[in-house]
C-alpha positions in Angstrom: -0.1 -0.4 0.0 1.2 3.8 -0.8 1.0 6.5 0.9 1.8 9.9 0.5 4.9 10.7 2.4 3.9 14.4 3.0 1.3 13.8 5.0 0.7 16.6 7.5 3.3 16.5 9.7 1.1 18.4 12.5 -1.6 15.3 12.4 0.2 14.3 15.5 -2.1 13.8 18.2 -0.1 15.2 21.2 -1.6 16.3 24.8 -4.7 14.4 24.6 -6.9 13.6 27.4 -8.0 9.7 28.4 -11.5 10.5 27.5 -11.2 12.0 24.2 -8.0 10.0 22.9 -9.7 7.4 20.7 -12.7 9.8 19.0 -9.8 12.2 18.5 -7.5 10.2 17.1 -9.9 9.1 14.0 -10.0 12.3 12.5 -6.5 12.6 11.7 -5.7 12.3 8.6 -2.3 10.7 8.1 -2.1 7.2 6.7 0.9 6.2 8.6 -0.9 5.5 11.7 -2.8 2.4 9.5 1.1 0.8 10.4 1.6 2.4 13.6 0.3 1.3 17.1 -0.3 4.7 19.1 0.9 4.3 22.7 -0.7 6.9 25.5 1.1 7.2 29.0 -1.1 9.4 30.9 -3.1 9.9 28.5 -0.4 11.5 26.2 0.6 10.2 22.5 4.5 9.4 23.5 5.3 6.8 20.5 4.3 4.7 17.9 4.9 1.0 17.8 5.3 -0.9 14.4 3.1 -3.4 13.6 5.5 -5.3 12.0 8.3 -5.3 14.1 7.1 -3.9 17.7 9.6 -1.4 17.5 8.6 2.1 19.6 9.4 5.4 17.6 9.4 8.1 19.4 6.6 11.0 18.9 7.4 13.7 21.0 10.4 16.2 19.8 11.8 19.1 22.1 9.4 21.1 25.2 6.8 18.2 24.6 5.7 19.3 20.8 4.9 17.0 17.7 8.4 15.6 15.8 6.3 14.4 12.8 5.7 11.8 11.2 8.9 11.8 8.4 10.6 9.3 10.7 7.4 7.1 11.1 7.9 7.0 7.2 11.3 6.2 6.9 11.2 3.1 9.2 8.3 1.6 7.7 10.2 1.9 4.2 12.9 0.2 5.7 11.4 -2.2 7.8 12.2 -5.9 7.2 9.1 -7.3 9.5 6.8 -6.7 6.9 8.7 -8.7 4.0 7.7 -11.6 6.2 11.3 -11.3 8.3 10.6 -13.1 12.3 11.1 -10.0 14.2 12.7 -11.9 17.2 15.8 -12.4 14.5 16.0 -8.0 13.9 16.2 -8.2 17.6 19.4 -10.4 17.7 21.2 -8.2 15.4 23.2 -5.6 16.8 20.5 -2.3 15.6 19.3 -1.2 18.6 15.8 -1.5 19.7 14.0 1.5 18.5 15.9 4.1 16.0 15.0 7.6 15.8 17.2 10.1 13.8 15.5 13.2 15.1 15.3 13.3 18.9 17.8 13.3 21.4 18.2 11.0 24.0 17.6 13.5 26.6 14.3 14.6 25.4 12.7 11.0 25.5 14.0 9.2 29.0 13.2 12.0 31.4 9.8 12.2 31.0 9.6 8.7 30.2 11.3 7.6 33.9 8.4 9.5 35.2 5.5 6.9 33.8 7.2 4.2 35.7 5.0 3.1 38.3 6.7 1.2 41.3 4.5 -1.9 42.4 3.3 -2.2 45.8 3.8 -6.0 47.1 0.3 -6.1 49.0 -1.9 -4.6 46.4 -0.7 -7.7 43.4 -1.5 -11.1 44.3 0.4 -12.3 41.4 4.1 -10.7 43.5 3.2 -12.5 46.9 6.1 -14.9 46.7 8.6 -13.8 49.6 11.2 -13.6 47.2 9.5 -10.1 46.3 10.8 -9.0 49.5 14.2 -8.5 47.9 13.0 -7.2 44.5 11.2 -4.5 43.7 8.9 -4.8 40.7 9.0 -2.4 37.9 5.8 -1.4 35.8 5.9 0.3 32.7 1.9 1.2 31.4 0.8 -1.6 34.1 3.0 -4.1 32.5 5.7 -5.7 34.8 9.0 -5.0 32.9 11.5 -5.8 35.4 12.8 -6.8 39.6 15.2 -4.5 40.7 17.5 -6.3 43.4 17.0 -3.5 46.9 20.3 -4.3 48.0 22.4 -4.6 44.7 20.5 -2.5 42.5 20.8 -4.9 39.9 17.7 -5.1 37.1 16.8 -8.5 36.1 13.8 -10.0 34.1 10.6 -10.4 35.4 9.5 -13.4 33.9 9.6 -16.4 36.4 11.4 -16.5 39.7 14.0 -19.4 40.0 16.8 -16.6 38.6 15.5 -14.1 41.3 15.5 -16.9 44.1 19.3 -18.0 43.1 20.6 -14.2 42.7 19.0 -13.5 46.7 21.4 -16.8 47.4 24.1 -15.1 46.1 23.9 -11.3 45.8 26.9 -10.6 48.0 25.1 -7.0 49.0 22.5 -8.3 50.9 24.9 -9.6 54.0 23.7 -7.1 56.9 21.5 -4.8 54.8 17.9 -4.0 55.6 15.2 -2.8 53.0 12.9 -0.6 54.5 9.4 -0.7 53.5 6.1 1.6 54.0 2.8 -0.1 54.1 4.4 -3.1 52.4 5.9 -1.0 49.1 9.5 0.2 48.4 10.3 4.4 48.8 9.6 5.3 45.4 12.3 8.5 45.7 15.0 6.0 46.3 13.9 3.1 43.6 13.5 6.1 40.9 16.8 7.6 41.8 18.2 3.5 40.8 16.3 3.5 37.9 17.8 7.2 36.6 21.6 5.7 37.7 21.1 2.4 35.9 20.4 4.5 32.5 22.9 7.4 33.4 25.6 6.1 31.1 23.2 6.3 28.5 21.7 9.8 29.5 25.1 11.5 29.6 27.3 9.5 27.2 25.3 9.6 22.9 28.0 6.7 22.4 26.8 4.0 24.9 25.0 1.3 23.4 20.9 2.0 24.3 20.5 -0.9 23.5 22.8 -3.0 26.1 20.5 -1.3 29.0 17.5 -2.4 27.2 18.4 -6.1 26.8 19.3 -5.7 30.6 15.8 -5.3 31.7 14.0 -7.6 29.1 16.3 -10.5 28.8 14.9 -13.5 28.9 11.6 -12.0 27.3 11.6 -13.9 24.3 8.8 -16.3 24.3 6.0 -16.2 22.2 3.7 -14.2 23.9 2.8 -11.3 22.5 2.6 -9.7 26.0 6.2 -10.0 25.9 7.2 -9.1 22.1 5.7 -5.8 22.5 7.8 -4.9 25.7 10.2 -2.6 24.0 12.3 -0.1 25.9 12.6 3.0 24.0 16.3 3.7 23.0 17.4 6.0 20.7 21.5 6.4 19.3 23.7 9.6 19.8 22.9 11.7 16.9 26.4 12.1 15.9 26.3 8.2 15.1 26.6 7.1 11.8 24.4 4.8 10.5 27.5 1.8 10.1 28.6 3.4 13.9 24.7 2.4 14.4 25.1 -0.8 13.1 28.5 -2.1 14.1 28.9 -0.1 17.7 28.1 -2.7 20.1 30.4 -5.2 18.3 33.5 -2.7 18.3 32.8 -2.2 22.4 33.1 -6.0 22.6 36.1 -6.3 20.8 39.2 -7.8 22.1 42.5 -6.0 21.4 44.8 -8.4 21.6 48.1 -6.5 20.9 46.8 -3.6 23.1 46.4 -6.6 26.1 50.0 -8.3 25.1 51.6 -4.4 25.7 49.6 -4.0 28.7 50.7 -8.1 30.5 55.1 -7.0 29.3 54.2 -3.6 31.0 53.0 -5.9 34.6 55.9 -8.3 34.3 58.6 -5.8 33.6 57.3 -3.1 36.9 57.2 -6.3 39.5 60.0 -8.4 38.4 57.6 -11.1 37.6 59.3 -14.0 35.4 58.2 -14.2 31.8 57.4 -17.9 32.5 54.1 -16.8 33.9 52.4 -16.2 31.0 52.8 -20.2 30.9 51.4 -21.1 34.0 47.9 -22.8 34.0 46.7 -20.6 36.6 47.1 -17.2 34.6 46.0 -19.0 31.6 42.7 -19.4 33.0 42.3 -16.7 35.3 42.6 -15.0 31.4 40.6 -17.2 29.7 37.7 -16.6 32.8 38.1 -12.4 32.0 37.8 -12.6 28.1 37.8 -16.5 26.4 38.5 -14.6 22.9 42.4 -13.9 24.8 45.2 -15.8 23.6 47.7 -15.7 25.9 51.5 -15.8 24.6 54.5 -17.4 25.3 57.4 -16.5 27.5 59.0 -15.9 23.8 56.6 -13.5 23.1 57.0 -11.9 26.3 60.9 -11.5 25.7 60.0 -10.1 22.2 57.5 -7.9 23.1 59.6 -6.5 26.3 62.4 -6.2 23.8 60.0 -3.7 21.0 59.3 -2.0 24.1 62.8 -1.0 25.3 63.1 -0.5 21.7 60.5 2.4 21.5 61.0 4.0 24.8 64.9 4.2 23.8 64.8 5.9 20.5 61.8 8.4 22.1 64.6 9.0 25.3 67.8 9.2 22.1 65.8 11.6 20.8 65.3 13.9 23.3 68.9 13.5 24.2 70.3 14.2 21.1 67.8 17.5 20.9 69.1 19.0 24.0 72.3 20.7 24.0 73.3 20.4 27.9 75.2 17.7 28.8 75.2 14.6 30.6 76.5 13.0 34.4 77.2 9.8 34.2 77.0 7.2 37.1 78.0 3.6 37.7 77.2 0.9 39.9 77.4 -2.8 40.1 74.2 -5.4 40.9 74.0 -9.1 41.1 71.4 -11.2 40.8 68.5 -11.2 44.2 69.2 -14.2 46.4 71.9 -15.9 44.2 75.7 -16.3 44.5 77.5 -13.0 43.1 78.7 -15.4 40.1 78.0 -12.4 37.7 78.0 -9.1 38.2 76.1 -6.0 35.9 77.6 -2.6 35.6 74.4 -0.3 35.6 75.5 3.0 33.5 72.6 5.9 34.5 72.5 9.6 33.1 71.9 12.9 34.8 70.9 15.3 33.2 68.2 18.7 33.8 65.8 18.9 30.8 64.5 21.9 28.5 61.6 22.5 31.4 64.4 22.7 34.0 63.5 19.2 35.4 66.2 16.7 37.0 66.3 13.6 35.1 67.4 10.2 36.0 67.4 7.3 33.9 69.5 3.7 33.7 70.6 4.0 29.7 72.9 1.3 29.9 73.1 -2.2 31.6 76.1 -4.8 30.7 78.2 -7.6 32.6 80.9 -6.2 34.7 82.7 -9.2 35.5 81.7 -12.5 35.1 83.1 -15.9 37.3 84.5 -19.0 35.6 81.8 -20.9 33.8 80.2 -24.7 34.4 79.1 -26.7 31.6 75.4 -26.4 33.9 75.6 -22.8 34.7 76.3 -22.4 30.4 73.1 -24.3 29.9 70.8 -22.8 31.9 72.3 -19.0 32.1 72.5 -17.4 28.7 74.7 -14.3 30.1 77.4 -17.0 31.3 78.4 -17.0 27.1 78.6 -13.2 26.6 81.8 -12.7 24.5 85.0 -11.2 27.1 84.3 -8.1 24.2 81.7 -7.0 25.8 82.4 -7.4 29.6 83.9 -5.0 31.7 84.2 -1.4 32.7 85.8 0.2 29.7 83.7 -1.9 27.5 80.4 -1.7 28.7 80.6 2.3 29.2 82.2 2.7 25.6 79.4 1.2 24.3 76.8 3.1 26.0 79.0 6.7 25.4 79.1 5.5 21.4 75.7 4.1 21.5 73.7 7.4 22.7 76.2 9.7 21.1 77.8 11.2 24.1 81.1 11.7 23.5 80.8 15.3 23.0 78.2 15.5 26.2 80.1 14.7 28.8 80.5 15.9 31.6 81.0 14.1 35.1 81.3 10.5 36.2 80.6 8.7 39.5 81.5 5.4 40.0 81.6 2.7 43.0 84.9 2.0 44.5 84.6 -1.7 42.2 84.5 0.4 39.6 87.3 2.5 40.2 89.5 0.1 41.4 89.3 -1.6 38.3 92.1 -1.7 36.1 90.5 -0.7 32.7 88.8 2.6 34.4 91.8 4.3 33.5 92.5 3.3 30.3 88.8 4.9 29.6 89.7 7.9 30.9 93.3 8.0 28.6 90.9 7.2 25.8 88.6 10.4 26.4 90.8 12.8 27.1 92.7 12.3 23.7 89.2 12.3 22.5 88.6 15.9 23.7 85.1 14.2 25.5 86.1 15.7 29.3 85.9 18.9 30.9 88.3 20.6 32.7 91.1 18.3 31.9 89.1 15.5 33.2 88.8 16.9 36.8 85.1 16.2 37.2 86.2 12.4 35.6 86.0 10.3 39.0 83.5 11.1 41.2 83.3 8.6 44.5 80.6 7.3 45.1 79.2 9.3 48.8 77.8 6.3 50.6 80.6 4.4 49.3 83.0 6.7 51.2 80.9 6.9 54.1 81.3 3.1 54.1 85.0 2.8 53.8 85.0 5.5 56.6 82.9 3.5 59.0 85.3 0.4 58.3 88.2 2.0 60.2 86.1 1.9 63.6 85.3 -1.5 62.4 87.2 -2.9 66.1 84.8 -0.6 68.3 81.7 -1.3 66.7 82.2 -4.9 67.4 82.7 -4.3 71.0 79.5 -2.2 70.7 78.2 -5.5 68.9 78.5 -7.5 72.3 77.0 -4.8 74.6 74.2 -4.9 71.7 73.6 -9.0 72.1 73.7 -8.8 75.9 71.2 -6.2 75.5 68.4 -8.3 72.9 68.8 -10.9 75.5 67.7 -9.4 78.4 64.9 -8.3 76.2 64.6 -11.4 74.9 64.2 -13.2 78.8 62.5 -10.1 79.7 58.3 -9.2 79.3 59.3 -7.3 76.7 56.4 -7.7 73.5 56.9 -6.7 70.3 54.1 -4.4 69.9 56.2 -2.3 73.1 59.3 -3.0 70.5 57.4 -1.3 67.3 56.0 1.5 69.8 60.1 2.3 70.1 60.9 2.4 66.6 58.1 4.4 66.1 59.4 7.1 68.3 62.9 6.9 66.9 61.6 7.3 63.7 63.7 4.9 61.7 62.6 2.0 59.1 63.8 -1.4 60.6 66.6 -3.3 58.8 66.0 -6.2 56.8 68.0 -9.2 56.5 70.4 -7.8 54.3 71.0 -4.8 55.5 74.9 -3.6 56.0 76.4 -4.2 59.3 77.1 -1.0 60.1 73.6 0.1 59.7 72.3 -2.9 61.8 74.3 -2.0 64.7 73.0 2.2 64.5 69.2 0.9 64.6 70.0 -1.0 68.0 72.2 1.6 69.5 69.0 3.8 69.1 66.6 1.0 70.7 69.6 0.6 73.5 69.8 4.5 73.8 65.9 4.8 74.2 64.9 2.0 76.3 68.4 3.6 78.9 66.8 6.9 79.5 63.6 5.1 80.4 65.0 2.8 82.5 68.2 5.0 83.5 69.5 1.7 85.3 73.1 0.1 85.9 71.6 -3.1 84.8 71.0 -1.8 81.3 74.7 0.0 80.5 76.9 1.4 82.6 78.2 4.9 82.9 81.8 3.3 80.7 79.7 1.5 78.3 77.5 4.7 77.5 81.1 6.6 77.4 81.8 4.6 74.3 77.7 4.2 72.8 76.4 7.8 72.5 79.4 9.0 71.0 79.4 6.2 68.2 75.8 6.8 67.5 76.1 10.0 66.7 78.1 10.1 64.1 76.7 7.1 62.9 73.0 8.6 63.1 74.7 11.4 60.6 76.3 8.9 58.2 73.0 7.3 58.3 71.4 10.8 57.4 73.5 11.8 55.2 72.9 8.9 52.7 69.1 9.1 53.2 69.4 12.7 51.6 72.4 11.9 49.2 70.8 8.5 48.1 67.6 9.1 48.2 64.6 8.0 45.7 64.0 11.9 45.3 67.0 13.2 43.0 68.7 16.6 44.4 70.9 18.5 42.8 74.0 18.8 43.1 74.4 22.1 45.5 73.0 20.2 48.2 75.9 17.5 48.8 78.6 20.4 50.4 76.0 20.8 53.1 76.0 17.3 53.8 79.0 16.2 53.6 80.1 19.5 55.5 78.6 17.2 59.0 80.4 14.3 58.4 83.7 16.5 58.9 81.7 18.7 61.6 80.4 15.2 63.7 83.8 14.3 63.2 85.3 16.8 64.5 83.4 16.8 67.5 83.9 13.7 68.5 87.6 13.7 68.0 87.7 15.2 71.5 85.7 12.3 73.7 86.8 11.5 77.1 87.0 8.1 76.3 90.7 7.0 74.6 89.5 3.9 72.4 85.9 6.1 70.4 89.0 9.1 70.4 91.2 6.8 68.4 89.0 5.6 66.4 87.7 9.0 65.7 90.6 10.2 64.2 91.1 7.0 61.4 88.2 7.9 60.6 89.0 11.9 59.9 92.2 10.4 58.4 89.8 8.8 55.7 87.6 11.7 55.3 90.4 13.8 55.0 91.7 12.3 51.5 88.6 11.9 50.4 88.1 15.9 51.0 91.2 16.4 48.9 90.0 14.6 45.7 86.1 16.2 46.0 86.9 19.1 47.6 86.3 20.9 43.9 83.1 19.1 42.5 81.3 19.7 45.8 82.7 23.6 45.8 81.2 24.5 42.3 77.7 24.1 42.7 77.5 25.9 46.0 79.2 28.8 43.9 76.2 28.6 41.7 73.7 28.5 44.3 72.9 32.7 44.5 72.1 32.2 48.3 76.0 31.6 48.6 78.4 31.7 46.2 82.3 32.0 46.2 81.9 33.8 49.7 80.0 30.9 51.5 83.3 28.6 50.2 85.3 31.7 52.0 83.8 31.7 55.2 83.7 27.7 55.5 87.0 27.0 54.8 88.9 29.7 56.5 86.8 28.5 59.8 87.6 25.2 58.9 91.3 25.1 58.0 92.3 28.4 58.8 95.3 29.7 56.8 95.5 26.9 54.8 91.9 28.3 53.3 93.1 30.3 51.0 94.7 27.6 48.6 91.2 25.6 48.6 89.2 29.2 47.9 91.7 29.9 44.9 91.2 26.6 43.7 87.0 26.6 43.3 87.6 30.2 42.2 90.0 29.4 39.1 88.6 25.8 38.4 85.2 28.0 38.7 86.3 30.4 35.9 87.9 27.9 33.4 85.1 25.8 33.3 83.3 29.2 32.4 85.4 29.8 30.0 84.9 26.1 28.1 81.1 27.4 27.6 82.2 30.3 26.2 84.4 28.8 23.9 82.2 25.3 22.7 84.4 22.7 22.2 83.6 22.2 18.4 85.1 25.9 18.0 87.5 24.6 20.5 88.7 21.7 18.3 88.6 23.7 15.3 91.0 26.2 16.6 92.8 23.3 18.0 92.9 21.8 14.2 93.7 25.4 12.6 96.8 26.0 14.7 98.3 22.1 14.1 97.4 23.1 10.3 99.5 26.7 10.5 102.6 25.0 11.8 103.4 22.7 8.7 102.7 25.5 6.6 106.1 27.2 4.1 107.5 30.3 5.3 104.0 31.6 6.3 103.3 32.6 2.8 99.9 30.7 3.0 99.6 32.3 6.2 95.8 34.0 6.8 96.7 38.2 7.2 94.0 38.8 9.0 94.1 35.8 12.0 95.6 38.9 14.4 92.1 40.5 14.0 90.1 37.3 14.4 92.5 36.6 18.1 91.4 40.1 18.5 87.8 39.8 18.6 88.0 36.0 19.9 89.3 37.8 23.3 87.3 40.9 22.9 84.0 38.5 22.8 85.3 36.4 25.7 86.4 39.6 28.4 82.9 40.2 27.6 81.7 36.6 28.3 83.5 36.8 31.8 82.3 40.0 32.9 78.4 38.1 32.8 80.6 35.7 36.3 82.0 38.9 37.6 78.6 40.7 37.4 77.2 37.4 39.1 79.8 37.3 41.7 79.4 40.8 42.8 75.2 40.8 43.0 74.1 40.9 46.3 73.4 37.6 47.7 69.2 35.5 47.7 67.9 35.1 50.7 67.9 32.0 52.2 64.5 30.4 52.7 63.2 26.7 52.9 61.0 26.8 49.5 63.9 28.0 47.8 63.8 25.9 43.8 67.2 26.5 42.6 66.4 24.9 39.5 63.2 28.0 38.6 65.9 30.9 40.1 68.7 29.9 37.3 65.4 29.3 34.5 63.8 33.2 35.6 67.4 34.1 34.9 68.8 32.7 31.8 68.2 35.7 30.4 70.5 37.7 32.3 73.5 35.0 32.9 72.6 33.2 29.6 76.2 31.5 29.5 76.4 30.7 33.4 72.8 29.4 33.3 74.2 27.2 30.7 76.8 26.1 33.1 74.3 25.8 35.8 72.4 23.5 34.2 75.1 21.1 34.0 76.7 21.5 37.1 73.5 21.2 39.5 72.9 17.4 37.8 75.9 16.3 38.8 75.4 12.8 41.2 77.1 12.2 44.4 75.8 8.8 44.4 75.9 5.7 42.1 73.3 4.6 44.3 69.9 5.0 44.9 66.7 3.9 47.4 67.0 0.8 49.6 70.2 -0.6 47.7 72.1 2.4 49.1 71.4 0.6 52.9 71.8 -3.4 51.4 75.0 -5.0 51.8 74.6 -6.7 48.5 73.5 -3.2 46.4 71.2 -3.2 43.6 69.8 -6.3 42.7 67.7 -7.7 39.4 65.0 -10.8 40.1 66.8 -13.9 40.3 64.6 -15.2 37.6 65.5 -12.7 35.3 69.3 -13.8 35.3 69.1 -16.5 33.3 67.9 -14.5 30.3 70.2 -13.3 27.3 71.9 -9.7 28.7 70.2 -7.8 25.7 67.0 -9.1 27.5 67.8 -8.1 31.3 69.0 -4.8 30.1 65.6 -4.0 27.9 63.9 -5.0 30.9 65.6 -3.2 33.9 65.6 -0.2 31.6 62.1 -0.1 31.1 61.3 -0.6 34.6 63.8 2.5 35.1 61.8 4.3 32.3 58.4 3.5 33.0 57.8 4.4 36.8 
């Protein structure tokens, strides 16, 4: 039957009262109503139901006005059910239950919610089952549509009660929950809010598939009974969705992204140090299948490949960032071992320290190689791939030089901080000679060999090892006394909390354990001033030793903490060590005084090798400058202070001069000088070379005045919240060359080991299960874990 598609759109009867609705509707001229059944709610036509597919179409537009019948004609033309297709087959497709190309969703649903009635349990004999004490029946147009659990607010089909009984027995929210009734009915306001919450994703996000919410309510109503077949939810797709999106969006929301899942799994393994073989555990496979049956678990080889690919991507990004920066990098080298295993192999970890373009201090591992490998037996060569590393890839020289070449750092090196095991390696000096020949180091390599602070403090403490063992015997007696008394674990924990220390682990360094026990012992001594616990003579030994170790412990916490510090902080921390040793050298106990003097000798040796790199960052701190160095050293060394102050001033000027003359330009000048030496009789010499030299000297003098102006300017007042990087960033226009120099100097590290590893007797470790992998895979895992934190 053909109809005029241009019948009046105003013929749609809206706002009819219940008495005159039918009669007035018959007067309407549009023939489209021969194909639809009008749906009334409270006497007003809200929608039209297709007589073939039973789809509900909206008939109400914005502000209650009619939206016409054009959309009804379009649906009638495309309705497949009128051609004999089973409507139930249409509902199984991904097309939403109702399609309206005109009305936005929020024009329909809010009013429809007001028309939902919630049944009174006492007024409907059909729902006298006890199960309805835990569910709220939901009616639309007098028909039961579903059941809301009053505990967890989930919605179920109202057809049958067995599934409701099953949910009641398993509902986790039901335990300890009471239902409030008023004359047999659930409070209407709370139920309405739950319905709105149920549909809120549909109301707030046009991309959400409303068919999913409709099917949640109508699931199970697929019988042949017309009453159930006509129960549809008016659900409209977003206006900005294309027809293809409308038909396929449901499938897209459920599509499994296998590649993204593998990447997330790789990150989880890397971040937590899990073995790559975890993906082959049966429990892991079952867990993944339970989440999504379509997910295909990867193998350990796949994980190894994915971790390598992730490493290469992150490395490429970091390489580009470093290459685009004109700043120099400082390096730190530490030794790592496999966790819980005998140190048959040791790794060298190389970390880059730099201040980026945003003046943020960065710390990134850039190389992880084999430092030393013990002779391997046959079994180890079979089980551990790293046992077969070539000799040319092992050792300080090979690992560090390979990293310098790989990251193109030969013209960007500033300083190198390392632990004693690396500094004492014979190839370490060979590396320095090679870098000096290539003109890769600043100020004649004086910042190349910086000793790790926590490593130095360990060596200083070892000078008093004899006295510390004497204290250890005293501590053993105290521990036995605690064990024999009624002292509880809770009391010990309260003492530790009061002291403000973390209880050391099994692998903590020996002197850290002694210090922790001394703090606990002294706390008990104050609480129980008894001669039985500790004599006066023993107190003369314990107290000065505890004060010394306390300072050492605090200094390591600062210099080797997980938070990166700028280099201007290190001078003050190291000076605390010198101060405490000087104070305790005058102690009454002769043995303790002798121990302190040995420690002072060790510290003075470290000071002679380190005062330059410790002082230069202080000069670049606008709160102190060279004035503070002069003040500190004169008080410490008296007449000898002038030498130290002069050395600091000269090294600062020499470094600034190198920044005034870029390294590449310096190399060109050196090359020109060498070429000029071989010229014969000066016939080919540049007659204006003296003019170029004059301009260069003039420019240098102008730049040197920048340093003089900075040193002569007044000091910045000291404040607790002073940010030195922010200060230099804001003053980079006034001091352009000096700010570039400060950006490199302030990135120098004082320690090569960070975090809890600084307090561990074994140092940094890698997960034991990783040590069986190829060294390239280990490097990928260690570096990626560092970069993605």
